N, CA, C and O atoms as a printed pandas DataFrame, in Angstrom:
     atom_number atom_name residue_name chain_id  residue_number  x_coord  y_coord  z_coord
0              1         N          MET        A               1   96.359   61.371  127.864
1              2        CA          MET        A               1   96.205   61.379  129.298
2              3         C          MET        A               1   95.036   60.458  129.667
3              4         O          MET        A               1   93.982   60.494  129.032
4              5         N          GLU        A               2   95.235   59.653  130.680
5              6        CA          GLU        A               2   94.160   58.786  131.152
6              7         C          GLU        A               2   93.032   59.625  131.733
7              8         O          GLU        A               2   93.248   60.741  132.204
8              9         N          PHE        A               3   91.834   59.072  131.693
9             10        CA          PHE        A               3   90.658   59.800  132.161
10            11         C          PHE        A               3   90.822   60.267  133.606
11            12         O          PHE        A               3   90.577   61.434  133.912
12            13         N          LYS        A               4   91.228   59.376  134.484
13            14        CA          LYS        A               4   91.364   59.723  135.912
14            15         C          LYS        A               4   92.389   60.827  136.102
15            16         O          LYS        A               4   92.178   61.726  136.916
16            17         N          LYS        A               5   93.483   60.782  135.378
17            18        CA          LYS        A               5   94.495   61.837  135.484
18            19         C          LYS        A               5   93.942   63.164  134.988
19            20         O          LYS        A               5   94.201   64.212  135.579
20            21         N          LEU        A               6   93.179   63.116  133.900
21            22        CA          LEU        A               6   92.548   64.325  133.376
22            23         C          LEU        A               6   91.576   64.896  134.405
23            24         O          LEU        A               6   91.591   66.098  134.671
24            25         N          GLN        A               7   90.737   64.046  134.983
25            26        CA          GLN        A               7   89.784   64.496  135.991
26            27         C          GLN        A               7   90.514   65.083  137.200
27            28         O          GLN        A               7   90.123   66.136  137.703
28            29         N          ASP        A               8   91.551   64.425  137.663
29            30        CA          ASP        A               8   92.322   64.936  138.802
30            31         C          ASP        A               8   92.955   66.289  138.483
31            32         O          ASP        A               8   92.985   67.177  139.336
32            33         N          ALA        A               9   93.461   66.450  137.260
33            34        CA          ALA        A               9   94.070   67.725  136.864
34            35         C          ALA        A               9   93.017   68.833  136.813
35            36         O          ALA        A               9   93.285   69.964  137.218
36            37         N          ILE        A              10   91.835   68.515  136.322
37            38        CA          ILE        A              10   90.756   69.504  136.286
38            39         C          ILE        A              10   90.331   69.882  137.696
39            40         O          ILE        A              10   90.117   71.060  137.985
40            41         N          LEU        A              11   90.207   68.895  138.576
41            42        CA          LEU        A              11   89.839   69.179  139.965
42            43         C          LEU        A              11   90.903   70.026  140.654
43            44         O          LEU        A              11   90.571   70.938  141.411
44            45         N          ALA        A              12   92.173   69.737  140.403
45            46        CA          ALA        A              12   93.259   70.536  140.988
46            47         C          ALA        A              12   93.214   71.963  140.458
47            48         O          ALA        A              12   93.444   72.914  141.206
48            49         N          SER        A              13   92.922   72.114  139.186
49            50        CA          SER        A              13   92.799   73.449  138.598
50            51         C          SER        A              13   91.648   74.203  139.255
51            52         O          SER        A              13   91.761   75.399  139.524
52            53         N          TRP        A              14   90.548   73.514  139.510
53            54        CA          TRP        A              14   89.390   74.138  140.145
54            55         C          TRP        A              14   89.733   74.581  141.572
55            56         O          TRP        A              14   89.325   75.659  142.005
56            57         N          VAL        A              15   90.476   73.753  142.291
57            58        CA          VAL        A              15   90.890   74.110  143.659
58            59         C          VAL        A              15   91.759   75.368  143.623
59            60         O          VAL        A              15   91.577   76.272  144.438
60            61         N          ARG        A              16   92.700   75.427  142.681
61            62        CA          ARG        A              16   93.544   76.627  142.548
62            63         C          ARG        A              16   92.702   77.856  142.227
63            64         O          ARG        A              16   92.922   78.927  142.792
64            65         N          TYR        A              17   91.741   77.704  141.323
65            66        CA          TYR        A              17   90.851   78.807  140.945
66            67         C          TYR        A              17   90.072   79.298  142.163
67            68         O          TYR        A              17   89.958   80.504  142.378
68            69         N          GLN        A              18   89.542   78.383  142.953
69            70        CA          GLN        A              18   88.796   78.756  144.154
70            71         C          GLN        A              18   89.687   79.526  145.132
71            72         O          GLN        A              18   89.260   80.518  145.722
72            73         N          GLN        A              19   90.916   79.064  145.295
73            74        CA          GLN        A              19   91.844   79.732  146.208
74            75         C          GLN        A              19   92.191   81.129  145.702
75            76         O          GLN        A              19   92.197   82.090  146.472
76            77         N          GLU        A              20   92.479   81.239  144.413
77            78        CA          GLU        A              20   92.851   82.528  143.828
78            79         C          GLU        A              20   91.728   83.553  143.928
79            80         O          GLU        A              20   91.989   84.748  144.067
80            81         N          HIS        A              21   90.473   83.093  143.857
81            82        CA          HIS        A              21   89.330   83.996  143.843
82            83         C          HIS        A              21   88.535   83.975  145.153
83            84         O          HIS        A              21   87.422   84.495  145.232
84            85         N          ASN        A              22   89.141   83.357  146.185
85            86        CA          ASN        A              22   88.546   83.316  147.519
86            87         C          ASN        A              22   87.104   82.782  147.488
87            88         O          ASN        A              22   86.206   83.351  148.107
88            89         N          ILE        A              23   86.909   81.698  146.769
89            90        CA          ILE        A              23   85.591   81.062  146.681
90            91         C          ILE        A              23   85.527   79.994  147.766
91            92         O          ILE        A              23   86.359   79.087  147.813
92            93         N          LYS        A              24   84.529   80.115  148.636
93            94        CA          LYS        A              24   84.389   79.174  149.741
94            95         C          LYS        A              24   82.935   78.755  149.885
95            96         O          LYS        A              24   82.024   79.452  149.437
96            97         N          GLY        A              25   82.735   77.611  150.514
97            98        CA          GLY        A              25   81.390   77.173  150.862
98            99         C          GLY        A              25   80.543   76.678  149.714
99           100         O          GLY        A              25   79.316   76.678  149.814
100          101         N          GLN        A              26   81.158   76.258  148.630
101          102        CA          GLN        A              26   80.383   75.741  147.497
102          103         C          GLN        A              26   79.741   74.412  147.891
103          104         O          GLN        A              26   80.374   73.559  148.512
104          105         N          ARG        A              27   78.491   74.259  147.522
105          106        CA          ARG        A              27   77.775   73.008  147.750
106          107         C          ARG        A              27   77.468   72.378  146.398
107          108         O          ARG        A              27   77.640   73.007  145.353
108          109         N          ALA        A              28   77.014   71.140  146.429
109          110        CA          ALA        A              28   76.712   70.414  145.193
110          111         C          ALA        A              28   75.727   71.192  144.325
111          112         O          ALA        A              28   75.827   71.165  143.098
112          113         N          GLU        A              29   74.775   71.887  144.956
113          114        CA          GLU        A              29   73.777   72.648  144.198
114          115         C          GLU        A              29   74.433   73.719  143.323
115          116         O          GLU        A              29   73.978   73.984  142.210
116          117         N          HIS        A              30   75.497   74.327  143.832
117          118        CA          HIS        A              30   76.215   75.336  143.054
118          119         C          HIS        A              30   76.790   74.717  141.779
119          120         O          HIS        A              30   76.715   75.300  140.697
120          121         N          TYR        A              31   77.359   73.539  141.931
121          122        CA          TYR        A              31   77.989   72.885  140.790
122          123         C          TYR        A              31   76.952   72.447  139.757
123          124         O          TYR        A              31   77.185   72.539  138.552
124          125         N          VAL        A              32   75.809   71.972  140.240
125          126        CA          VAL        A              32   74.741   71.571  139.321
126          127         C          VAL        A              32   74.278   72.781  138.520
127          128         O          VAL        A              32   74.100   72.686  137.305
128          129         N          MET        A              33   74.083   73.912  139.180
129          130        CA          MET        A              33   73.663   75.124  138.476
130          131         C          MET        A              33   74.750   75.615  137.523
131          132         O          MET        A              33   74.443   76.171  136.468
132          133         N          LYS        A              34   76.016   75.415  137.885
133          134        CA          LYS        A              34   77.126   75.856  137.044
134          135         C          LYS        A              34   77.117   75.119  135.697
135          136         O          LYS        A              34   77.440   75.704  134.663
136          137         N          ILE        A              35   76.749   73.852  135.717
137          138        CA          ILE        A              35   76.642   73.114  134.449
138          139         C          ILE        A              35   75.634   73.808  133.537
139          140         O          ILE        A              35   75.885   73.977  132.344
140          141         N          GLY        A              36   74.494   74.207  134.097
141          142        CA          GLY        A              36   73.480   74.907  133.309
142          143         C          GLY        A              36   73.997   76.207  132.743
143          144         O          GLY        A              36   73.748   76.529  131.581
144          145         N          GLU        A              37   74.717   76.959  133.559
145          146        CA          GLU        A              37   75.298   78.225  133.099
146          147         C          GLU        A              37   76.275   77.987  131.958
147          148         O          GLU        A              37   76.230   78.673  130.938
148          149         N          GLU        A              38   77.151   77.019  132.134
149          150        CA          GLU        A              38   78.151   76.724  131.104
150          151         C          GLU        A              38   77.491   76.196  129.831
151          152         O          GLU        A              38   77.937   76.503  128.725
152          153         N          TYR        A              39   76.436   75.406  129.985
153          154        CA          TYR        A              39   75.720   74.920  128.807
154          155         C          TYR        A              39   75.115   76.090  128.036
155          156         O          TYR        A              39   75.157   76.112  126.806
156          157         N          GLY        A              40   74.560   77.051  128.747
157          158        CA          GLY        A              40   74.008   78.236  128.090
158          159         C          GLY        A              40   75.069   78.996  127.309
159          160         O          GLY        A              40   74.811   79.467  126.202
160          161         N          GLU        A              41   76.256   79.115  127.881
161          162        CA          GLU        A              41   77.354   79.798  127.185
162          163         C          GLU        A              41   77.792   79.000  125.956
163          164         O          GLU        A              41   78.151   79.581  124.932
164          165         N          PHE        A              42   77.762   77.680  126.060
165          166        CA          PHE        A              42   78.093   76.829  124.914
166          167         C          PHE        A              42   77.083   77.044  123.791
167          168         O          PHE        A              42   77.468   77.183  122.629
168          169         N          VAL        A              43   75.797   77.071  124.128
169          170        CA          VAL        A              43   74.755   77.279  123.119
170          171         C          VAL        A              43   74.928   78.641  122.465
171          172         O          VAL        A              43   74.806   78.761  121.246
172          173         N          GLN        A              44   75.209   79.663  123.254
173          174        CA          GLN        A              44   75.440   80.998  122.681
174          175         C          GLN        A              44   76.595   80.971  121.692
175          176         O          GLN        A              44   76.492   81.519  120.595
176          177         N          ALA        A              45   77.702   80.329  122.082
177          178        CA          ALA        A              45   78.864   80.254  121.194
178          179         C          ALA        A              45   78.514   79.499  119.917
179          180         O          ALA        A              45   78.921   79.897  118.825
180          181         N          TYR        A              46   77.765   78.417  120.054
181          182        CA          TYR        A              46   77.364   77.645  118.875
182          183         C          TYR        A              46   76.478   78.476  117.945
183          184         O          TYR        A              46   76.668   78.468  116.729
184          185         N          LEU        A              47   75.521   79.186  118.517
185          186        CA          LEU        A              47   74.634   80.011  117.699
186          187         C          LEU        A              47   75.413   81.078  116.936
187          188         O          LEU        A              47   75.100   81.380  115.784
188          189         N          ARG        A              48   76.424   81.645  117.581
189          190        CA          ARG        A              48   77.280   82.611  116.879
190          191         C          ARG        A              48   78.053   81.914  115.766
191          192         O          ARG        A              48   78.233   82.461  114.678
192          193         N          HIS        A              49   78.505   80.706  116.057
193          194        CA          HIS        A              49   79.301   79.947  115.081
194          195         C          HIS        A              49   78.496   79.653  113.813
195          196         O          HIS        A              49   79.028   79.710  112.704
196          197         N          VAL        A              50   77.221   79.341  113.987
197          198        CA          VAL        A              50   76.383   79.022  112.824
198          199         C          VAL        A              50   75.638   80.257  112.312
199          200         O          VAL        A              50   74.735   80.166  111.481
200          201         N          LYS        A              51   76.051   81.417  112.840
201          202        CA          LYS        A              51   75.525   82.723  112.408
202          203         C          LYS        A              51   74.024   82.886  112.667
203          204         O          LYS        A              51   73.330   83.585  111.929
204          205         N          PHE        A              52   73.539   82.240  113.714
205          206        CA          PHE        A              52   72.153   82.402  114.127
206          207         C          PHE        A              52   72.120   83.445  115.242
207          208         O          PHE        A              52   71.725   83.180  116.377
208          209         N          CYS        A              53   72.562   84.655  114.851
209          210        CA          CYS        A              53   72.686   85.757  115.792
210          211         C          CYS        A              53   72.681   87.066  115.002
211          212         O          CYS        A              53   72.631   87.070  113.772
212          213         N          LYS        A              54   72.733   88.159  115.730
213          214        CA          LYS        A              54   72.814   89.459  115.075
214          215         C          LYS        A              54   74.112   89.529  114.264
215          216         O          LYS        A              54   75.128   88.955  114.658
216          217         N          LYS        A              55   74.071   90.221  113.153
217          218        CA          LYS        A              55   75.241   90.299  112.276
218          219         C          LYS        A              55   76.469   90.856  112.984
219          220         O          LYS        A              55   77.591   90.442  112.690
220          221         N          ASN        A              56   76.275   91.785  113.907
221          222        CA          ASN        A              56   77.428   92.382  114.596
222          223         C          ASN        A              56   78.059   91.432  115.611
223          224         O          ASN        A              56   79.117   91.739  116.162
224          225         N          LYS        A              57   77.433   90.287  115.869
225          226        CA          LYS        A              57   77.980   89.308  116.810
226          227         C          LYS        A              57   78.716   88.164  116.112
227          228         O          LYS        A              57   79.343   87.335  116.772
228          229         N          VAL        A              58   78.641   88.116  114.777
229          230        CA          VAL        A              58   79.297   87.055  114.019
230          231         C          VAL        A              58   80.809   87.211  114.148
231          232         O          VAL        A              58   81.346   88.315  114.062
232          233         N          LEU        A              59   81.480   86.088  114.357
233          234        CA          LEU        A              59   82.938   86.056  114.476
234          235         C          LEU        A              59   83.533   85.325  113.280
235          236         O          LEU        A              59   82.839   84.570  112.599
236          237         N          PRO        A              60   84.809   85.549  113.029
237          238        CA          PRO        A              60   85.469   84.736  111.993
238          239         C          PRO        A              60   85.362   83.251  112.355
239          240         O          PRO        A              60   85.353   82.892  113.533
240          241         N          LYS        A              61   85.282   82.408  111.349
241          242        CA          LYS        A              61   85.022   80.979  111.550
242          243         C          LYS        A              61   85.984   80.331  112.548
243          244         O          LYS        A              61   85.544   79.616  113.449
244          245         N          LYS        A              62   87.271   80.569  112.401
245          246        CA          LYS        A              62   88.255   79.938  113.285
246          247         C          LYS        A              62   88.048   80.383  114.739
247          248         O          LYS        A              62   88.109   79.570  115.662
248          249         N          GLU        A              63   87.805   81.675  114.924
249          250        CA          GLU        A              63   87.588   82.193  116.276
250          251         C          GLU        A              63   86.290   81.647  116.872
251          252         O          GLU        A              63   86.249   81.289  118.049
252          253         N          SER        A              64   85.238   81.583  116.068
253          254        CA          SER        A              64   83.974   81.080  116.604
254          255         C          SER        A              64   84.063   79.594  116.930
255          256         O          SER        A              64   83.478   79.138  117.913
256          257         N          GLN        A              65   84.781   78.845  116.122
257          258        CA          GLN        A              65   84.958   77.417  116.395
258          259         C          GLN        A              65   85.765   77.218  117.671
259          260         O          GLN        A              65   85.479   76.310  118.450
260          261         N          GLN        A              66   86.764   78.054  117.888
261          262        CA          GLN        A              66   87.556   77.976  119.118
262          263         C          GLN        A              66   86.689   78.288  120.332
263          264         O          GLN        A              66   86.810   77.630  121.365
264          265         N          ARG        A              67   85.820   79.282  120.214
265          266        CA          ARG        A              67   84.914   79.629  121.327
266          267         C          ARG        A              67   83.974   78.473  121.640
267          268         O          ARG        A              67   83.724   78.172  122.808
268          269         N          VAL        A              68   83.452   77.823  120.603
269          270        CA          VAL        A              68   82.577   76.666  120.811
270          271         C          VAL        A              68   83.337   75.580  121.570
271          272         O          VAL        A              68   82.814   75.004  122.523
272          273         N          ALA        A              69   84.561   75.306  121.149
273          274        CA          ALA        A              69   85.376   74.288  121.816
274          275         C          ALA        A              69   85.641   74.655  123.274
275          276         O          ALA        A              69   85.572   73.798  124.156
276          277         N          GLU        A              70   85.942   75.918  123.525
277          278        CA          GLU        A              70   86.215   76.362  124.898
278          279         C          GLU        A              70   84.977   76.229  125.776
279          280         O          GLU        A              70   85.065   75.781  126.919
280          281         N          GLU        A              71   83.840   76.613  125.248
281          282        CA          GLU        A              71   82.610   76.541  126.046
282          283         C          GLU        A              71   82.183   75.099  126.284
283          284         O          GLU        A              71   81.693   74.769  127.364
284          285         N          LEU        A              72   82.364   74.236  125.285
285          286        CA          LEU        A              72   82.061   72.818  125.487
286          287         C          LEU        A              72   83.009   72.223  126.517
287          288         O          LEU        A              72   82.609   71.388  127.328
288          289         N          SER        A              73   84.255   72.652  126.484
289          290        CA          SER        A              73   85.227   72.218  127.489
290          291         C          SER        A              73   84.776   72.628  128.888
291          292         O          SER        A              73   84.923   71.861  129.840
292          293         N          ASP        A              74   84.225   73.839  129.012
293          294        CA          ASP        A              74   83.713   74.291  130.308
294          295         C          ASP        A              74   82.539   73.423  130.781
295          296         O          ASP        A              74   82.417   73.136  131.972
296          297         N          VAL        A              75   81.681   73.008  129.848
297          298        CA          VAL        A              75   80.562   72.126  130.210
298          299         C          VAL        A              75   81.100   70.811  130.761
299          300         O          VAL        A              75   80.656   70.336  131.806
300          301         N          ILE        A              76   82.054   70.231  130.052
301          302        CA          ILE        A              76   82.612   68.936  130.461
302          303         C          ILE        A              76   83.358   69.073  131.790
303          304         O          ILE        A              76   83.193   68.241  132.683
304          305         N          GLY        A              77   84.180   70.120  131.922
305          306        CA          GLY        A              77   84.897   70.344  133.178
306          307         C          GLY        A              77   83.942   70.524  134.337
307          308         O          GLY        A              77   84.154   69.969  135.414
308          309         N          SER        A              78   82.885   71.303  134.121
309          310        CA          SER        A              78   81.887   71.513  135.173
310          311         C          SER        A              78   81.198   70.201  135.546
311          312         O          SER        A              78   80.910   69.960  136.718
312          313         N          ALA        A              79   80.937   69.365  134.560
313          314        CA          ALA        A              79   80.319   68.064  134.833
314          315         C          ALA        A              79   81.244   67.192  135.678
315          316         O          ALA        A              79   80.787   66.502  136.590
316          317         N          LEU        A              80   82.531   67.220  135.382
317          318        CA          LEU        A              80   83.484   66.427  136.160
318          319         C          LEU        A              80   83.583   66.936  137.595
319          320         O          LEU        A              80   83.649   66.143  138.535
320          321         N          ILE        A              81   83.594   68.242  137.762
321          322        CA          ILE        A              81   83.641   68.833  139.106
322          323         C          ILE        A              81   82.361   68.489  139.867
323          324         O          ILE        A              81   82.410   68.174  141.057
324          325         N          THR        A              82   81.229   68.548  139.189
325          326        CA          THR        A              82   79.952   68.205  139.814
326          327         C          THR        A              82   79.917   66.746  140.229
327          328         O          THR        A              82   79.463   66.422  141.326
328          329         N          ALA        A              83   80.392   65.868  139.364
329          330        CA          ALA        A              83   80.433   64.440  139.695
330          331         C          ALA        A              83   81.243   64.221  140.968
331          332         O          ALA        A              83   80.839   63.458  141.845
332          333         N          ASP        A              84   82.379   64.888  141.063
333          334        CA          ASP        A              84   83.212   64.763  142.258
334          335         C          ASP        A              84   82.470   65.269  143.495
335          336         O          ASP        A              84   82.495   64.630  144.547
336          337         N          ALA        A              85   81.806   66.424  143.361
337          338        CA          ALA        A              85   81.072   67.003  144.497
338          339         C          ALA        A              85   79.935   66.094  144.956
339          340         O          ALA        A              85   79.587   66.081  146.137
340          341         N          LEU        A              86   79.357   65.335  144.028
341          342        CA          LEU        A              86   78.258   64.433  144.356
342          343         C          LEU        A              86   78.728   63.033  144.734
343          344         O          LEU        A              86   77.914   62.163  145.044
344          345         N          GLY        A              87   80.048   62.816  144.706
345          346        CA          GLY        A              87   80.595   61.507  145.050
346          347         C          GLY        A              87   80.333   60.451  143.988
347          348         O          GLY        A              87   80.217   59.266  144.299
348          349         N          ILE        A              88   80.241   60.879  142.740
349          350        CA          ILE        A              88   79.957   59.972  141.625
350          351         C          ILE        A              88   81.259   59.579  140.933
351          352         O          ILE        A              88   82.086   60.434  140.616
352          353         N          ASP        A              89   81.431   58.295  140.704
353          354        CA          ASP        A              89   82.551   57.815  139.898
354          355         C          ASP        A              89   82.111   57.951  138.443
355          356         O          ASP        A              89   81.525   57.035  137.867
356          357         N          ILE        A              90   82.404   59.100  137.869
357          358        CA          ILE        A              90   81.899   59.408  136.535
358          359         C          ILE        A              90   82.529   58.520  135.463
359          360         O          ILE        A              90   81.888   58.208  134.460
360          361         N          GLU        A              91   83.764   58.120  135.670
361          362        CA          GLU        A              91   84.391   57.220  134.696
362          363         C          GLU        A              91   83.630   55.896  134.637
363          364         O          GLU        A              91   83.364   55.383  133.550
364          365         N          ALA        A              92   83.280   55.343  135.795
365          366        CA          ALA        A              92   82.528   54.080  135.829
366          367         C          ALA        A              92   81.150   54.267  135.198
367          368         O          ALA        A              92   80.680   53.396  134.466
368          369         N          ALA        A              93   80.503   55.399  135.480
369          370        CA          ALA        A              93   79.181   55.662  134.906
370          371         C          ALA        A              93   79.264   55.791  133.386
371          372         O          ALA        A              93   78.415   55.260  132.671
372          373         N          LEU        A              94   80.276   56.489  132.895
373          374        CA          LEU        A              94   80.447   56.631  131.443
374          375         C          LEU        A              94   80.662   55.271  130.777
375          376         O          LEU        A              94   80.077   54.975  129.735
376          377         N          LYS        A              95   81.506   54.457  131.395
377          378        CA          LYS        A              95   81.751   53.120  130.838
378          379         C          LYS        A              95   80.467   52.305  130.822
379          380         O          LYS        A              95   80.157   51.644  129.831
380          381         N          ARG        A              96   79.716   52.352  131.926
381          382        CA          ARG        A              96   78.489   51.570  132.036
382          383         C          ARG        A              96   77.464   52.012  130.992
383          384         O          ARG        A              96   76.818   51.165  130.374
384          385         N          ILE        A              97   77.302   53.315  130.784
385          386        CA          ILE        A              97   76.270   53.844  129.889
386          387         C          ILE        A              97   76.706   53.842  128.424
387          388         O          ILE        A              97   75.905   53.516  127.548
388          389         N          TRP        A              98   77.951   54.196  128.145
389          390        CA          TRP        A              98   78.394   54.404  126.773
390          391         C          TRP        A              98   79.160   53.233  126.166
391          392         O          TRP        A              98   79.163   53.068  124.946
392          393         N          ILE        A              99   79.807   52.422  126.990
393          394        CA          ILE        A              99   80.692   51.401  126.432
394          395         C          ILE        A              99   80.173   49.990  126.675
395          396         O          ILE        A              99   80.118   49.180  125.750
396          397         N          ASP        A             100   79.793   49.694  127.913
397          398        CA          ASP        A             100   79.422   48.321  128.285
398          399         C          ASP        A             100   77.992   47.965  127.930
399          400         O          ASP        A             100   77.581   46.824  128.140
400          401         N          LYS        A             101   77.225   48.897  127.403
401          402        CA          LYS        A             101   75.822   48.641  127.085
402          403         C          LYS        A             101   75.657   47.580  126.045
403          404         O          LYS        A             101   74.531   47.252  125.670
């Protein structure tokens, strides 16, 4: 899937989620904070994955790796939603910083 199509699909999914859960009035600040929240959840999942947690929180390797992937996906999705809310062409920024340098 092309980047723009992926971003559009994520944004459409977010709109559906907002409608289903009656979320209204979100501002850019909400999205910026959401990235932080999702990053924290990603770190928690990673720490469990590498067993840097209480023994009763350790998960089987496959399950913990899946959780890490899901939480990282949430970080990336939140970043894309935030970029849209801030009017940032994130694809152009990624190309400029990561590829065209």
